[in-house]
VOBA-68501 format. One record per residue (C-alpha): x, y, z. Coordinates in steps of 0.1 Angstrom, whole numbers, padded with zeros to 4 digits, always signed. Each point is the difference from the previous one (the first is absolute). Last residue first. Layout:
N
XYZ...
% end
This chain:
147
+1132+0862+0932-0035+0016-0001+0014+0040+0005+0023-0007-0029-0024-0014-0029-0026+0034+0011+0026+0021-0009+0014-0014-0034+0030-0019+0002+0024+0011-0027+0018-0019-0030-0014+0015-0028-0040-0002-0016-0017-0002-0033+0030-0011-0021-0002+0011-0029+0037+0010-0013+0006+0020+0034-0011-0001+0036-0025+0021+0020+0018+0003+0040-0020-0006+0027+0016+0013+0034+0006+0033-0014-0029+0016+0006-0010-0017+0030+0035+0014+0019-0023+0019+0021-0020-0024+0011-0034+0006+0013-0020-0023+0022-0036+0008-0002-0010-0033-0014+0018-0015+0028-0019+0023+0025-0031-0014-0003+0013-0035+0003+0016+0008+0027-0034+0015+0017-0021-0029-0009+0028-0028+0019+0006+0025+0024-0043-0001+0006+0001-0036-0006+0024-0004+0032-0022+0027+0017-0030-0020-0004+0014-0032+0009+0018+0017+0038-0032+0009+0006-0014+0033+0012-0002+0024-0037-0019+0025+0006+0030+0031-0006+0014-0025-0033-0036-0004-0013-0005+0040-0002+0033-0002-0014-0005-0018-0025-0033+0015-0010+0015+0029-0004+0036-0012-0025-0030-0013-0019-0023+0027-0006+0030+0025-0007+0028+0022+0018+0011+0033-0011+0027+0012+0031-0005+0041-0008+0025+0023-0014-0029+0002-0024+0027-0001-0033+0025-0021+0023-0028-0026+0005-0020+0002-0032+0036-0007-0021+0007-0029+0028-0038-0013-0002+0004-0003-0039+0031-0016-0003-0011-0026+0024-0032-0007-0019-0029+0009+0018-0023-0032+0015-0035-0008+0002-0009+0044-0003-0020+0016+0022+0034+0028+0006+0011+0010+0036+0019+0026+0003+0010+0007+0035+0007+0021+0027+0008+0006+0037+0019-0038-0007-0012-0026+0022+0029-0021+0020-0011-0033-0019+0031-0016+0016-0024-0026+0018+0014+0009+0028-0011+0043-0006-0036-0019-0014-0001-0017+0032+0006+0025+0019-0025+0025-0017-0026-0026+0005+0009-0005+0039+0000+0039+0005-0035-0003-0016-0013-0026+0024+0016+0018+0029-0019+0037-0008-0031-0023-0007+0001-0019+0034+0009+0036+0016-0030+0018-0014-0024-0028+0012+0015-0004+0035-0008+0035+0002-0036-0003-0011+0001-0030+0024+0007+0022+0026-0021+0025-0006-0031-0022+0001+0010-0011+0032+0003+0031+0014-0032+0009-0014-0020-0027+0019+0021+0002+0030-0015+0042+0002-0037-0013-0014+0006-0027+0035+0009+0027+0021-0029+0023-0010-0023-0030+0005+0014-0003+0035-0003+0033+0008-0035-0002-0015-0013-0024+0022+0015+0013+0033-0015+0031-0003-0034-0024-0012+0009-0013+0031+0005+0028+0026-0029+0013-0015-0021-0026+0008+0012-0002+0038
% end
């Protein structure tokens, strides 16, 4: 009788150990699946926000690059060039959850891009006057943007 009870106890412990191992394995699988799903959601959010990450980017830890410098570096290196302000805007845009935050970010982005506008006729828009006049009838680029 003792042998039979000992055998039953041993079998019960084996079953319990197998169940615990299966539960641990299932929990590990669930954690891996959750991490993969979270990564997919993050990538989808980047793509949905127009932030498809390029395979290679040059980041310069400068507050703000001039438009000409950014364009020359991008052409020379053959990869997009971003400055600190641009990276910060992208991070906040990816994480904005409220409409107010989205509007504030859009306003900041538009102000940032306004300073980077390139007018192909900019050299012709201002005419220098002669005979003592400092400037001619042309508008400055900034005046046209504010009107």
